[in-house]
N, C-alpha and C positions, 0 to 999 in steps of 0.2 A: 469357501470349504466349511462346512459345519464342523463345531468342535468334537463330535461323536467321529466323523469321517477321519479327521486329521488324527485323532486318539488312534483309531486303526491303522492309519499307514503309517504313523511311530510305530507302533508295535511290532507289524508286520515287516518293518526292516530291521528287527532284531532276529526274527527268523532265519533258519540257516537252510530251511527247506523250501523256501519262496525267494524266488528270482524275477528281477522286473528289468526290462529294456525297451525302448522305442526305436523308431527310425534313425532318430537323430544320435541317439546312443551306438547303433550299430555302427553307422557312417560309412556303409557298404561292406563293411568286415562281418564275419559269421560272429554270432554269441560264443561265449569263451566256452560253454559246455557242449556245443555242438559237436557230435561223435564222439563225444567223452563221456556221456552220462551213464554209463554202465563204470566205468573206471574211477571217475570224480565223484560221484555222487552216491551211486546206489551202493558199489562196492561189490556188485555180483553180476551175473549174466544174463539174469531171469529178463523174460521179455518185457518190453516197454508199452503201455498202452496209453494213448491220449485222450482226454476229453476236452473236446473244443468247444468253448463257450460254456464254461462250467458253472458261470454264476456262484452259488453258495458252494459249490464244492460238494455237494451230498451225494452225487453219484462218484466222484473220485473217491473219497473215503468210505462210501460203502463198499465200491468194487474192492479197495486195498484190503478191506478187513473180509471179502468172501474169500479172495484170491490173493492168500499172503505169498505166493510162490511168482507173482508177477509184481512188477513196477508200475505207478500211476502217476500220471502228469496232468494234472488241470489246466488249462489254460483260458484265460478271459483279460479283458481289458478293464473289468469293473473290480478296482481293488477293494473298496468298501465290502463289497458282496463277498469276494474271496476270501476275506479274513475270517469268515465262520468257518469255512471248511480247512483253512490251514490252522485256527486255533484249534479245531477240533481233532485234525490229526495230530498236533502237538502233544495235545492232552492225554490222547490215547496211546503216545508212543510209538506210533506208526512210522517206520524206517523205510517203507515201501512207497512212500507219498512224496510228491513235490507240485509246486506251483509254480507257473509263469505267467506273470502279467505284460500282456503285449496285445498288439492286434492280431488276428489270424491271418491278416493279409500278408503278415510278415513271419508266418510261421517256419518257411523254407530257410529261414537264418538261424533257426534253432536245433534242427536236427539234420543227421547227415544220410547219406543214401544205406538203405538197409537197417536203420538205427530203431525203427518204431513196427511193432507187429499188429497191432490194432488201433483202431481210432472210434470213440463213441461221439456221436452228436447228440446230444440228450435236449430235447425242446428247443431248438433253434429258433428264431424268427423266421417264419416263411418266408418273407421278402415278397410278397404277392406279384408286386409291381416290378421290382429288380431282381432278374434272374441271375446277372454277376454277383449279386450279394449274397445269394442263396447259400449256405455252407454246403450243401450236396450238388451243387452246379458243377459241370464239366472244368469251368474255370480253377474253382477250389480244387478238385479230383485230382487234377493234373500238378496241383503243387504238392497234395498228399504223396501223388505217386513219386515224387523226389526223393521221399525219406521212409514209406512205407514198404517192408519188406516184399517180395514178389508173391502175387494172391493174398496179400495181406488182409484181415477183414476190416469192412466198415459196419458201424452201427448206427441207426436213425431210429430215435424213440421220439415220438410227437403225439401232440393232441392234433396236430393240424391236417385235415382231410387233404387240403391243397398241396402241401409241401410231399405227405405221402403219397400221392398220386404222381406227382411230379416227379420225385426220386424213383419210384417205381417203373415210371416211362422212361425215364433217364437210363435206368439199369438195363432196361429191354432193350433199348434202343444200340447200347453198347455190348450187349452180349454178357453182361457180367454175369457169374453163376451165383444164383439165390440160394442162401441157405434156409431162411425163415423169412416170410411175408405174413404178418397177422396186421390186418385191419382194425381188430378189438382183442388186444392183447390178454385183457381178463377175462373177457367173456368167450374164449376160444378153447378153453380147456388147455393151452400151452403152461407146460411146467418147465421151469427152469429158474434157478437160484436166483436169477436178477429180478425176478418179481417181489423180491423181498426188499429192495430197495425204491423207495418212492420219495421225489422231492416234495418239498411242500405245496407246489401250485399241480403238481400231478393228482396229489390226494382230493384236493378242492375241486379239479375239473371230473375228477370219477364221481364225486358227492352229486356235482351237479347233472351229471349223465351223459359225460362228454367221452369217447371211445378212444382209448390210448393204442396208437400203431406203433409197429416195432419191423423193421427192414434188417436184415442182414445179409451181407453181401461181399464176394471177393471181388478186390479191386485190382485187376488184372491191367497192364499196360496196353496202351492202344496207340496204333499210329495216327488214326482219326478218332478224333472226339465229337459224337452228335448229341446236340440238345434235342430233345424231341418237340416236335413240332404238333403240338395238340392243343386244344382249348381246355381250360380247367376251370371249373366254378370256384370263385373266389369263397373261402370260410365266410360264415355268416359273423364272426368276431374276429377281433386282431388277438392274436394268438399272444403277441409279445407283450402288447399294452394291456389285454383281459379285458378291453373295453368292446361294445356292440357295434358291429356294421349296420347301419341301418337298411342299405338295400345290399341285395345280392350283386355281384358282380362276376366279371370272367374276364379272363386274361388268355391272349393267344401266345406260345412260347415259341416265336420263329425272329430271326434276325431282321426282317421287315417292320415287324411289330415294333420291336424294341428301340428301332432307330426312331421310330415316330413317337416314341414315349409311351405307347400304349401300356 
């Protein structure tokens, strides 16, 4: 670990609004804040909103400033990145912000039934070849459903046409109520306070002519969760790595194809 990273970890360990736990820490037991975020940390009953895969925490902090009547928690495994948002929140004196360093796969250990009202997925890795790793897959949606309030809101903001198409089809297949579906957020005339928040990479993508997509829908409970069985063209670049893919590819999102590793 580099000295700079180590310094950030040491500094974050002193922040009372940053929590950390991995699977070995939990040992099958729920996190100590589970079900008690309102009473033990925020000291209010305002709605709790999560940003999953928060990266540098730009959205967590930006939303907290826009909506002081809500509580925001950024979740990510990359502590060195999270340091920026955690430090910004501390320096700005924001009392409605917390950060949790863990893997999203363990998220149900941190929040109790009906404890969260909204979830933001901001520019997650589209995981074009691994459906079960997509943060908007039915696998993860079933996790979120365990602690999201009935009819709670999901927000997806992405530069990936692949992920936007996949998630839109998944929402359609499962009959979720859609409030907003914009495949060119800044060119559509859509007017909302959230447009004032842009991550570093988002600003760069816009300058390079990439359209930003936004999907807002209600995550109702379902007895049966359906994965879309459609062919989706791969993005021409890797969204997460920001590299260039030399050839276009496609993927068929059905169980047989996944078992064959396609």
